[in-house]
N, C-alpha and C positions, 0 to 999 in steps of 0.2 A: 396515351403517350405517343410522343412523336416517333416517326419511323427513322430508324437509322440507315445510313447510305447503303450498308450491307443488305437490307430488306427491300429496298426500293427496286421496283421494276426499271429497266433501261429508260423507259419512256418519262416515268417519275423523276429519274436521277437527272435526266437531261434538263427537265423543266426546273428542278431545283438549283442545278447549275446556272441556268438562265437568269433566273430570279437573283441569285447571289450577284451576278454580274451587274444587274441593272441596279441593285441596291448600293453596290459599291460605287457606281455612278453618281447615284443620288447624294450618298454621302460626301463624295468630291464636290458635286455642286453646290451643296450646302456650305462648303469652305472648310471641310475636315480634312485631316491628314489619315487617309485612309491606311497607310503603312505604320500608323503608331500603334503600340503594343494593345491598347485596349480595343481598337477598332478591327485588326486583322482578321478576326474570325466572325465580326459582327455581320457582314453580308449572308454568310452562310446560316448563322443562327436566325436572322430573320426571315430567310428563305424557308427554313424549316417551320419556323412559328406561323407564317402564312400559310403553308400547306396544311398543317393541322388545323388552323382556324377556319379554313374554306374546305374542309374534307367533306362536308355535307353534299357538295355537288356530285359526289361520287356515290352517294347511297340513295336508296328508294324507300321513302317513307310508306309507300302504300305496301311495298313487299315486306317491311317489318311489321306492319299490322296484320297483313294476310298470313304470315308465318306463325301466328298465334290467335287464330280466330276460333271461337268454341260455341256451339250451339247451347243456349241456356234460356229457359222461360224466366227471365227476370226483366221486369219494366219499370224499374225506379231509377232514380237519378245515381250515376256513378261519377264521382268527382276525385280527381288527382290534382291537389292544390301545393302551391309553394315548390314548384318546380324551377330550382335555380337554372338560369342559362346566361351565356355569355355571347355576343354577337358583335359584328364590325358594321357600323353605319355605312352605306354605299356612298354617301355623299362626301365624307370625309375620311373615311376608313379609321375612325376613332370607335373605341368600344362603346356599346351601350348594353346594360345588364340589369336583370332583376329576376322576377318570379312570373311564372305562367300558372294559370288556374284553369283546368279542362274539366269540362263534364259532358257526359252524354246519357241518353236514356235509351236503353238497348231495344231492338226488335228483332229477336231471335239470335242474334250473335253479340258475344262479349269479346273483349280481347285483353291480353296480359296487361296488368297495370304498368309494367315497366316500359311496355312497348309505347305507352303514351308520352312517358318522359323521353324515350328515345326519340320520337317524332319530333318533339321539341326541340331537342339536340341537334337533330339532322337539319332542321330549317335554321336553326340559330348559326350553325357552322357554314354559313354562307353570307356574302355581302347582302345586307338587308335592310329595309325600313321596318319600324315596328308594325305599321298598319298592314304590310304585305304579310308579314310573318303571322299575324294574328288570323289572317283570312286563310293563309295556306294550311294552318294548323287544323282549322276548322273544317275546310273543304276536303282534307286527307281522310279526316274520320268520318264525315258524311258520306263521302263517296266510296269508301272501302267497307264500313260497317254497315251502311244504310241504316242508322238507328232512327228513333222518333225524333230526335234533335240533338244538337250539339251546341256548346257555348265555351268560348274561349275569352278569357280575360288576361291581359299581359300589363304588369306594371314594371316600368324601367327607368332607369337614370341614364343619361346620354353625355358621354364625355364631350361631345361636340357643343353641348350647352354649357358645361362646367368648366372646362379647360380653355376654351375660346369663345369667340362671339359674346353673347350676353354674359357669360361667367355666372350663371346662377347655380350655386353649388347643391342647393337642397330641393331642386324641382324635379318632380316625378311625373312621368307620362303614363296615362292609362288608356288602353284600347281594348275594345271588346267586339265580339261578332257572334252570331248564334243563328240557328236553324230551326225549323219545326216546332217542337213543342216548346222551346224557349221563347218563342213569339209571344207567349202567353205571359203577362207581367207578373202574376204570382208565381210562376215557375222561375222566371229570371230573379225575382226577389228572394226566393228560397235559396237559390244558387249563391246569390250575393251574400246572403246572411250566413251560409255555411262555411264558405271561404274566409270570411272575417271572423269566425270564432276561433279560440286559440286552440292549441294542440289538445289531445286527448288526455 
């Protein structure tokens, strides 16, 4: 949920006020009447939305993983698939959204399954490009858990392609990255096969 003004620190409140001021200027430059009824509160609403959509800058995915690390003698693939995410493209600040599929093969340590979904959320709540987000998720898990291998696949639709530019409404972009045991083709194929299977 977005933070109310009452729950903000003085610093965050000041940032919100500055954002709202600049969005009001943008609306005016676009030719809008910023004093008409429908737009009076729009700058503040957009400021609140942007603070929510970029809150990942204030969060540490490494700390999230470290807060739920457990010793476990398990060395088979752990997969969390179909993790919904919404992010903003840093080139046009338009949304891109889709699903992330994350797998790792533990070596002494596992982490809470919800933590994997949370690190996807943290990296998504920043201005992003899909390629970098894929890499960041992979590196966070590899560096924090030190597993035998990590693989990340992200499938997304980009509004900068659908709303503007080439305007291709049904295009999907897929990115992947992997480490360690996933360099083996059979291991990667097992992961791809498992994420393509339907729900249990």
